[in-house]
C-alpha positions as YAML, in Angstrom:
chain: A
units: angstrom
residues:
- id: 1
  name: MET
  ca: [2.20, 60.00, 10.24]
- id: 2
  name: ARG
  ca: [1.60, 57.69, 7.68]
- id: 3
  name: PHE
  ca: [1.04, 53.97, 7.53]
- id: 4
  name: GLU
  ca: [4.10, 53.35, 5.70]
- id: 5
  name: ALA
  ca: [6.14, 54.73, 8.80]
- id: 6
  name: TYR
  ca: [3.81, 52.16, 10.98]
- id: 7
  name: ARG
  ca: [4.50, 49.40, 8.92]
- id: 8
  name: TRP
  ca: [8.30, 49.87, 9.41]
- id: 9
  name: LEU
  ca: [8.03, 50.82, 13.09]
- id: 10
  name: LEU
  ca: [5.94, 47.54, 13.80]
- id: 11
  name: ILE
  ca: [9.43, 45.57, 13.47]
- id: 12
  name: PRO
  ca: [11.00, 47.57, 16.80]
- id: 13
  name: VAL
  ca: [7.70, 47.35, 18.76]
- id: 14
  name: ILE
  ca: [7.73, 43.09, 18.02]
- id: 15
  name: ALA
  ca: [11.06, 42.88, 18.92]
- id: 16
  name: ILE
  ca: [11.17, 45.19, 22.10]
- id: 17
  name: HIS
  ca: [7.84, 43.16, 23.19]
- id: 18
  name: ASN
  ca: [9.53, 39.87, 22.25]
- id: 19
  name: LEU
  ca: [12.82, 41.09, 24.07]
- id: 20
  name: GLU
  ca: [10.95, 41.75, 27.34]
- id: 21
  name: GLU
  ca: [9.00, 38.29, 27.32]
- id: 22
  name: TRP
  ca: [13.03, 36.49, 26.84]
- id: 23
  name: ALA
  ca: [14.22, 38.91, 29.47]
- id: 24
  name: THR
  ca: [11.75, 38.36, 32.17]
- id: 25
  name: LEU
  ca: [10.68, 34.60, 31.69]
- id: 26
  name: PRO
  ca: [13.74, 33.23, 33.38]
- id: 27
  name: THR
  ca: [12.68, 34.96, 36.45]
- id: 28
  name: LEU
  ca: [9.05, 34.45, 36.70]
- id: 29
  name: GLY
  ca: [9.30, 30.85, 35.25]
- id: 30
  name: SER
  ca: [6.30, 31.09, 33.58]
- id: 31
  name: MET
  ca: [4.61, 33.01, 30.63]
- id: 32
  name: ALA
  ca: [1.36, 33.25, 32.63]
- id: 33
  name: PRO
  ca: [1.99, 32.49, 36.32]
- id: 34
  name: ALA
  ca: [-1.67, 33.42, 37.73]
- id: 35
  name: LEU
  ca: [-3.50, 31.00, 34.63]
- id: 36
  name: SER
  ca: [-0.90, 28.09, 35.35]
- id: 37
  name: THR
  ca: [-1.48, 28.23, 38.88]
- id: 38
  name: ARG
  ca: [-5.24, 28.43, 38.74]
- id: 39
  name: THR
  ca: [-5.27, 25.84, 36.12]
- id: 40
  name: VAL
  ca: [-7.41, 27.92, 34.21]
- id: 41
  name: ILE
  ca: [-4.63, 26.88, 31.35]
- id: 42
  name: ARG
  ca: [-2.20, 24.17, 31.34]
- id: 43
  name: PHE
  ca: [0.66, 25.84, 29.62]
- id: 44
  name: ALA
  ca: [3.24, 22.79, 28.58]
- id: 45
  name: GLU
  ca: [6.86, 23.24, 29.71]
- id: 46
  name: THR
  ca: [8.16, 24.34, 26.49]
- id: 47
  name: PRO
  ca: [12.05, 23.74, 26.41]
- id: 48
  name: TRP
  ca: [13.94, 27.25, 26.76]
- id: 49
  name: ARG
  ca: [15.82, 27.06, 23.55]
- id: 50
  name: VAL
  ca: [12.43, 26.13, 21.80]
- id: 51
  name: MET
  ca: [11.15, 29.63, 23.20]
- id: 52
  name: GLU
  ca: [14.27, 31.32, 21.99]
- id: 53
  name: VAL
  ca: [13.74, 30.11, 18.53]
- id: 54
  name: GLY
  ca: [10.11, 30.81, 18.91]
- id: 55
  name: TRP
  ca: [10.65, 34.57, 20.01]
- id: 56
  name: VAL
  ca: [13.07, 34.97, 16.85]
- id: 57
  name: LEU
  ca: [10.61, 33.73, 14.59]
- id: 58
  name: ALA
  ca: [7.83, 35.73, 15.94]
- id: 59
  name: THR
  ca: [10.40, 38.76, 15.38]
- id: 60
  name: LEU
  ca: [11.46, 37.58, 11.87]
- id: 61
  name: LEU
  ca: [8.43, 36.39, 10.15]
- id: 62
  name: PRO
  ca: [6.51, 39.88, 10.85]
- id: 63
  name: ALA
  ca: [9.56, 41.65, 9.84]
- id: 64
  name: ALA
  ca: [9.59, 39.46, 6.55]
- id: 65
  name: VAL
  ca: [6.00, 40.67, 5.94]
- id: 66
  name: VAL
  ca: [6.88, 44.38, 5.96]
- id: 67
  name: PHE
  ca: [9.75, 44.14, 4.40]
- id: 68
  name: ALA
  ca: [7.72, 42.51, 1.43]
- id: 69
  name: ALA
  ca: [4.95, 44.84, 1.58]
- id: 70
  name: SER
  ca: [7.20, 47.95, 1.25]
- id: 71
  name: ARG
  ca: [8.93, 46.43, -1.86]
- id: 72
  name: ALA
  ca: [5.97, 45.17, -3.74]
- id: 73
  name: ARG
  ca: [4.63, 47.43, -6.38]
- id: 74
  name: GLN
  ca: [0.77, 46.44, -5.80]
- id: 75
  name: HIS
  ca: [0.87, 46.16, -1.81]
- id: 76
  name: ARG
  ca: [-2.77, 46.13, -0.56]
- id: 77
  name: SER
  ca: [-2.68, 42.67, -0.01]
- id: 78
  name: LEU
  ca: [0.89, 42.73, 1.73]
- id: 79
  name: ASP
  ca: [-0.56, 45.84, 3.77]
- id: 80
  name: ILE
  ca: [-3.41, 43.52, 4.97]
- id: 81
  name: LEU
  ca: [-1.20, 41.10, 6.00]
- id: 82
  name: VAL
  ca: [0.87, 43.76, 8.17]
- id: 83
  name: CYS
  ca: [-2.77, 44.67, 9.69]
- id: 84
  name: TRP
  ca: [-3.19, 41.30, 10.48]
- id: 85
  name: VAL
  ca: [0.09, 41.24, 12.52]
- id: 86
  name: ALA
  ca: [-1.02, 44.43, 14.17]
- id: 87
  name: ALA
  ca: [-4.38, 42.23, 15.25]
- id: 88
  name: LEU
  ca: [-2.36, 39.44, 16.58]
- id: 89
  name: TYR
  ca: [-0.18, 41.41, 18.66]
- id: 90
  name: LEU
  ca: [-3.19, 43.42, 19.61]
- id: 91
  name: ALA
  ca: [-5.03, 40.13, 20.64]
- id: 92
  name: ASN
  ca: [-1.74, 39.02, 22.48]
- id: 93
  name: VAL
  ca: [-2.51, 42.21, 24.66]
- id: 94
  name: LEU
  ca: [-5.77, 41.24, 25.49]
- id: 95
  name: LEU
  ca: [-6.19, 37.77, 25.67]
- id: 96
  name: PRO
  ca: [-2.77, 36.28, 27.48]
- id: 97
  name: HIS
  ca: [-1.52, 39.58, 29.11]
- id: 98
  name: ALA
  ca: [-4.60, 41.42, 30.39]
- id: 99
  name: ILE
  ca: [-6.25, 37.79, 31.40]
- id: 100
  name: GLU
  ca: [-3.27, 37.35, 33.41]
- id: 101
  name: LEU
  ca: [-3.15, 40.76, 35.00]
- id: 102
  name: ALA
  ca: [-6.77, 40.32, 36.02]
- id: 103
  name: LEU
  ca: [-6.38, 37.06, 37.39]
- id: 104
  name: GLY
  ca: [-2.62, 37.47, 38.98]
- id: 105
  name: GLY
  ca: [-2.66, 41.13, 39.72]
- id: 106
  name: GLY
  ca: [1.06, 41.23, 39.09]
- id: 107
  name: TYR
  ca: [3.57, 41.31, 36.58]
- id: 108
  name: ALA
  ca: [3.91, 38.49, 33.52]
- id: 109
  name: PRO
  ca: [6.61, 38.50, 31.35]
- id: 110
  name: GLY
  ca: [5.82, 40.81, 28.38]
- id: 111
  name: LEU
  ca: [3.17, 42.92, 30.40]
- id: 112
  name: ALA
  ca: [4.79, 46.32, 30.36]
- id: 113
  name: THR
  ca: [5.37, 46.68, 26.92]
- id: 114
  name: ALA
  ca: [2.23, 44.71, 26.05]
- id: 115
  name: PHE
  ca: [-0.02, 47.46, 27.57]
- id: 116
  name: LEU
  ca: [2.62, 50.41, 27.05]
- id: 117
  name: VAL
  ca: [3.80, 50.00, 23.40]
- id: 118
  name: ASN
  ca: [1.94, 47.28, 21.54]
- id: 119
  name: LEU
  ca: [-1.42, 48.19, 22.60]
- id: 120
  name: PRO
  ca: [-1.33, 51.97, 21.58]
- id: 121
  name: PHE
  ca: [0.97, 51.16, 18.92]
- id: 122
  name: CYS
  ca: [-0.83, 48.66, 17.02]
- id: 123
  name: SER
  ca: [-4.57, 50.78, 17.68]
- id: 124
  name: LEU
  ca: [-2.82, 53.44, 15.85]
- id: 125
  name: LEU
  ca: [-1.35, 51.56, 12.81]
- id: 126
  name: LEU
  ca: [-4.93, 50.01, 12.37]
- id: 127
  name: ARG
  ca: [-6.53, 53.31, 12.82]
- id: 128
  name: GLN
  ca: [-4.10, 55.00, 9.90]
- id: 129
  name: ALA
  ca: [-4.83, 51.94, 7.80]
- id: 130
  name: VAL
  ca: [-8.47, 52.87, 7.69]
- id: 131
  name: ARG
  ca: [-7.51, 56.70, 7.31]
- id: 132
  name: GLU
  ca: [-5.34, 55.99, 4.52]
- id: 133
  name: ASN
  ca: [-7.93, 53.79, 2.85]
- id: 134
  name: ILE
  ca: [-5.68, 50.75, 2.83]
- id: 135
  name: VAL
  ca: [-8.62, 48.78, 4.39]
- id: 136
  name: THR
  ca: [-12.66, 49.71, 5.09]
- id: 137
  name: GLY
  ca: [-13.52, 49.87, 8.62]
- id: 138
  name: ARG
  ca: [-15.56, 46.72, 7.78]
- id: 139
  name: GLU
  ca: [-12.57, 45.26, 6.86]
- id: 140
  name: LEU
  ca: [-10.57, 45.97, 9.48]
- id: 141
  name: ALA
  ca: [-13.17, 44.57, 11.90]
- id: 142
  name: ALA
  ca: [-12.80, 41.02, 10.02]
- id: 143
  name: ILE
  ca: [-8.77, 41.85, 10.06]
- id: 144
  name: VAL
  ca: [-9.19, 42.38, 14.06]
- id: 145
  name: ALA
  ca: [-11.49, 39.46, 14.47]
- id: 146
  name: VAL
  ca: [-9.42, 37.21, 12.48]
- id: 147
  name: GLY
  ca: [-6.12, 38.36, 14.63]
- id: 148
  name: PHE
  ca: [-7.94, 37.40, 17.57]
- id: 149
  name: VAL
  ca: [-9.33, 33.84, 16.24]
- id: 150
  name: SER
  ca: [-5.90, 33.16, 15.03]
- id: 151
  name: LEU
  ca: [-3.51, 33.99, 18.00]
- id: 152
  name: VAL
  ca: [-3.89, 30.68, 19.55]
- id: 153
  name: PRO
  ca: [-3.15, 28.90, 16.41]
- id: 154
  name: VAL
  ca: [-0.22, 31.17, 15.40]
- id: 155
  name: LEU
  ca: [1.47, 30.48, 18.57]
- id: 156
  name: VAL
  ca: [1.09, 26.93, 18.17]
- id: 157
  name: ALA
  ca: [2.55, 26.81, 14.74]
- id: 158
  name: VAL
  ca: [5.49, 29.15, 15.64]
- id: 159
  name: LEU
  ca: [6.45, 26.93, 18.77]
- id: 160
  name: TRP
  ca: [6.07, 23.97, 16.39]
- id: 161
  name: LEU
  ca: [8.28, 25.66, 13.81]
- id: 162
  name: ALA
  ca: [10.78, 26.36, 16.67]
- id: 163
  name: SER
  ca: [11.16, 23.01, 17.86]
- id: 164
  name: ALA
  ca: [11.47, 21.57, 14.35]
- id: 165
  name: VAL
  ca: [14.52, 23.93, 13.88]
- id: 166
  name: THR
  ca: [15.96, 23.15, 17.44]
- id: 167
  name: GLN
  ca: [15.56, 19.45, 16.72]
- id: 168
  name: ALA
  ca: [17.05, 19.70, 13.00]
- id: 169
  name: PHE
  ca: [20.36, 21.71, 14.37]
- id: 170
  name: GLY
  ca: [20.33, 19.55, 17.58]
- id: 171
  name: PRO
  ca: [21.96, 20.66, 21.03]
- id: 172
  name: VAL
  ca: [23.90, 23.97, 21.38]
- id: 173
  name: PRO
  ca: [27.47, 23.25, 22.11]
- id: 174
  name: VAL
  ca: [28.37, 24.54, 25.55]
- id: 175
  name: VAL
  ca: [31.50, 26.87, 25.81]
- id: 176
  name: ARG
  ca: [33.76, 26.75, 28.75]
...
């Protein structure tokens, strides 16, 4: 499969993962139950509406990058950005989900798609980028490193933006 196909498939891969987190978080009550109970990391209680807007943003913003890369004539820099998004989701597999699995030994929101979909898919996308000379092996190593280092700041920025959006639009009316 060509990189262009992987690039387009990144959108549903991200959407499916975010959908799994959205669907399972209410049942478990925390994104990382084992990390929270062991006080390895204290996750602030983020309001549900902010989380929902955050998942929408975490799906739509990468989709916008994919659309921009597919429409641009000179899209190497945008394809590098697509690789960075894939590296972020690869980091997301290993940092919160793998640690959560190791500490808690059980399921956490997003765990299934992180390991069964995101890990193999993002690895294949990045490998194909090197095969098609979109990036060199050295550039890929740098992109993956930046993906890992930028994961937490990106998550914080998405939740901050989601919080700003929810405050700007006020409370959601209750339909009775």
